[in-house]
N, C-alpha and C positions, 0 to 999 in steps of 0.2 A: 057248696062249697069245696066239695074234693071228686066232683064231677070229672070222668075222663082222667082219671088216675086210677093210681094200683088200687083206691079204694071201690071202684066199681066192678073190679075183676075177685073181689072175693065173696066168697060164701056168708049167707045170711049167719051162719054161726061165728066166722073169722069177723064180720061185721062187728057185732056184738061185742066180741073179745078187744076188738082196736077201739071201739070207742071208750071202753073201761079202763083199758091203758092210757087212753089221753086225756079222762078225766083223773085219773089216780095222778098223774104224772104232773100235772096242771096242781094238785094240790100240793104232790111233793116239791116243787118250785115254791110254794106259798109257803111251809112252813122251815124249808132248807134255809130259806132268807130272811127269815123274820127275827134271827137272833142279832144281826147288827140295830134291827130298830127296838129291841126290848132288853139288850144288855145292859145300856145306861142305867136304863128304868129299874130294871133286876137290882144293877150294882146299889143303886142310891137304897131301894127298900132294905137289902140284907147288908147294906153297909160293906162290903166285898172290895176288897184292893185292887189295881189294875193289875197286879200280878195274877191275883187269882182269877179275875174277867178273863185275862190273855189265856191262862190256861183252861178257862170253858170251851173255847172256840177252839183250840186245839184238841181236846178229848172228844168234841163232836167231830173233826177234821179224823182224829186216828179211828174211832167207831166207822166212818163212811170208808175209811180205807181196808181196813179188816172185812168189812160185810163184803166186800169184792170177793173175796175167798170163802168165805161160809157159805154166800149166797151160792156160788158154785157148786159146794161142797154136800149141800145138807138136800138139794132136791134128789141127788142120786140115791139118796138114803128114804127120804119121806115122799118122794114125790113132789111137784113144783106147788101146787096149791098150796098143799100143808107147811112146807116150808116158807113160802111167802105169807101165810097168815101168822105162822110162828114170829118170823122175825119182822113184820111190820107192826106187831103190839110192841115192842119193846117203845118205838115212841109215844106209847099213850101211856106207858108206867113213867118215861122221862117226862113228858109235861106236866102230868100229876105230880113227880117229885119237885119240878123248878116253881109249882106253885105251891106247897104244902111246905117245904122245908128253907132253911137259910145255913144248913151244916154244907161247910165246905166241900167235903168227901161225898157227900149225898148228890150236892150239885155237877158235880166234876163226875159221877157214877151217870145221872141224869142226862148230862148233854152226850156222853159215852153211848148211852142208849139210843137217843135220838139220831147220832151219824150211821149205828148198825142199821136203822129202819130204813132210813133216807139211800144209804150205798145197797140194801138190798132190793126196794122198791125200783132204783135206778137200774141196777141188774137185770131185776125179772120183767120191767117194761122194755129195756133196750132189747134184749133176748126175744120176747115174746113180738114182738112190733117186726122187729127182723124176722122172722120165722114167718108168720103168717102173712107178710106182704112181700115175700121172697125176697128180701134185702133192698127194699125199693130207696131210694137216697130220699124221695118226697115223702114217705111215711118218716122217717127215721128224723128229718128236717121238723116237719109238723109237729112230733113228740116233744122234740128241745125247746119249739116256738113255746107251746103251750107251759112248759116248762118256766121259760122264760117272761113270759106272761103272769104266772103266778108269783115270779119273783118280783118281778114290777111292782106288783099290787099287795106286797108283803107290808111295805112302809104305811100305806095307807091304812090298814087293816088296823093297824097298832094308833095309826093318828087319829082313827074314828073312835076304838074305842076308849083310847085316853078322852077324847073329850068330852063321852057320854058317861064314863063313869072316873074320872079324874085318875088316883095315884092307883087305884084297881083296876085300870083296862089294860095294863100289859098281862094281867091273869085273867079278863074275859077271853083278851087275845089267846090266852094258851087252852082255853075252853074250846071254842071254836075250833081250833086246830082239830084237838079231841076228836071231837063231833065230826069233823069230817075226814077226819083217820078211818073213824068207824065205818062210816058210809063207804071209803075206798075199801076197809076188811068185809065188807056185806057184800063189794062187786066183787073181789076176788074172790070170793067161797060161791058166787054162783057162775064164773067162769067155766064154761065146758071143754077145758082142756084135753087134748090127744094125746097119747101115749103119757097119761100122769100117773103109771105105775113106778115105784120105787126101782130102781134097777138093783140086780143082783149083788150083794157085798162081795162076791167075788168075779165079781168084771175085771177082764184083763187093765193093769196098770197103762197098757199101751195106749189100748182102746181110749181110758180116759185121757190122757196126758198128747195124742197124737198131733194136736194141732199145735206143739212145741216144734214139730219138722213143718209145717206149711210155712213156706216162705211169705205167702200172701199176709200170713198174722203177723210174721216178724213186721212186713212191710206197715202195718197199719198200728203194729206198737210203736214202729219209727217217728211214724206222723203224728199219733197222737202225744207222745209223752212230749213232743217239742214243740206242740202247738198247745197240751196243757202249760207247759212252762211258762211260754210267751202271755198266754192269758190271762194265767193267775198272775205275773209280777205286771202287766201292764192295767189289770183293773184293781189290783192292791196298792200300787205304785205311783196311779194315774196323778190322782190329785196334790200327793207332795211332790210330784217333780214340778208340776205347773206353780203351785206354791213356792217351793226351795229356789226355782229356776229366778223366782222373781217375773214372771211372765202373768201372773195373775192372783185375785184373792181366794180365800178359803170357799166361797158362795161359788164364786165362777166356775171353781174346778170341779165342786160336788154338781153343779149343774151338766157340765161337761162329760163327767163320769156317768149323769144319767143318761145322756144322749149316747153313749158307748153303746148301754145296755137296751136302748132303743133300737139303733142302729143295727144290735145283734139279732134283736126279734127280726127286724125286716128283712136282714139277708137272710133267716131261715126260714120266712114265711116264702119270699122270692124262691129259694132253693125246694120247699115244699112244691109250689105250684110248676115248675121250672126242671125242677132236678130230674125228672123221668123222660123229658124231652131232650136230655143232652148225655152223651155218654158221660159216667162217672168220671172218667179219665180228665175228660176237658173240661166239664164243671168243677173239678177238684184244684186243676190247674190254672183254670181261671183268677177264682178267688185266692187260691196261692198267692198267687202272684199279685191282684189285689193286694191283700193283706201286705207284704212287702213292700210294696211301692206307697201305700198311705202310712206305714210306719216311717219310711222314710222322710216323708214329707213332714210327720209330725215333727220330729226331732229337729227338722232343718229349719223351723222358722217359728217364728215369736209373736207372729200377726193375728190375731183375736181371729179373723175371719176364716183366716186359710188354715187354720188351728181346727175350728169348726167342721170345714171341708174336709180334713185330713181324719178328724176322728168319726164321724159321719161313715168317711169309705173304708176306715180300718175295722171299724163293727160289723157294718154291710158286709165286708167280706169274711171278716172272722166266723161269722154267725154259721155259715152251713160248714165249714170244715170239718169239726170235732161228728156230728152226724152222719155227714157223707163218708167220709176216710172210716166211719167205723163198718159200712157197709161192704167195705173191701173183703175184710175177713168175714162176711156173712155164713159163706158156705162150711168155713170152722165152728162159728158159732153155733149154727145149727146141728151141727153135728155132735160136738161133744158138748158138757152141761159145763164144763169148768172155764171155756174159751173165755167168754165173756166177762167173768169175775178177773182173771188173770188182765185182762186189757183195761179194767178199769184200775185194778193193783197197780200196774208199771206206769197208766197213765197217772194217776194220783201224786206217783214220788215226784213226777215233774211239776206238778201243780205245786209239790210242795219244796221241791228244791230250789227253783229260779228264785222266787222272791228272797230266798235265802243270800243267794248270791247278788241279788241287786242290791239287798241290804247291805251286806258286807263291802262291796265296791263302790257305794255311795257314801258311807262310812270314811273309806280310806282314800279315795279319787273324787271326789263331788257326785252329787244326784246324776247329772248327765252321763256318767261313766256308767253307772248302776242300769239307767236307759238305756243306753247304745250296747250292752250286753244282750240285752234282747233280742238284738236283731241277728245276732249267733242262732240262736233257738229257730227265730225265723226262717234263717237260710236254710238251716239245717230242715226243718218241715219241708220246706219247699222242694230239695233235693230229692226227700222221700216219696214227694209227689211224683216227681221226675223218673225216682227208680219203680216208683206203680204203673208207670206207660209203658216202662222196659217190660216190667215182668209179667203184669198181666191186663192193662189199659187198653189192649185194644178188642176185647170182648164187647160185644154188643149188651148193652143193660136192659 
């Protein structure tokens, strides 16, 4: 599957490491996206209000955001392996609390813990795959493809367990997640990571934060921030847009939301197999232009079949942007342990900000105005890609 690619050039040790990262990121996608499916069941079981239910998701996102910073700092003092083993254990505690307690404050803590582990695993896997693959766009796209596969399978896990175990099914899903995380931790513990000793606490501050002076790091920040603005707003508001604009009913909108994620997976797989055959700058430009064109098309039509085309084209274009753009900062990520954490933190702020802006505009000016504002984020993202071509995109990848 990965012949004639980055994988062929790896040593046997690095092949083992990257296989572990791929499996673990699949599990990360599975449990990161399971909350949307279990939350209604959890709310019914514990008689939670909509306000508390919403706060649980926000608590998870807060943990995910904070993890970007913590996961960048701890390896400096504990070593990468010890740090990820410690941080990934939080999700086990989190899911155990979700199963065992109906206390709101403990549930908030539980969801926060799951976010800590999710963000930490994302930080570790992105950095490790970037390092061992020499910033290969194909490697990062395949990694994120497996996350997407896990995300797509999450609802089906809940459907299966509830059909087999009834109202206790969601708890069985949580237990399965715990077992898979324990397998992931066992794999983390066996990774033969090089240079995994804690760095001296007296290491100069300049050495730890030198990536802030790297123009390609900030170029990556620009692209990822506005990409995540667009992705979070589109995936979060798409169904409501179709319904509120009287384009289609809820069921049709949900089907198209699923189609979007399927297309994102297709886009990532395409970049996996062709990402190393094209210059990174050319690949990024192609898919960024594609995202812009198909989003314009989506907003300009109410024809169901044209919308299907636009949704698939948009998802396929979006799919490769995040992992490919992340490789722009590859040298900084390899050199500075905290660089990946800051990328995830700043990008995460974009993912939180744009859905709120869309909501405010929708409330005051209508749903179309809120969705149209996303065009601004996509255009700025495209400008960031063009900037990369001038800054460093002429290099041969």
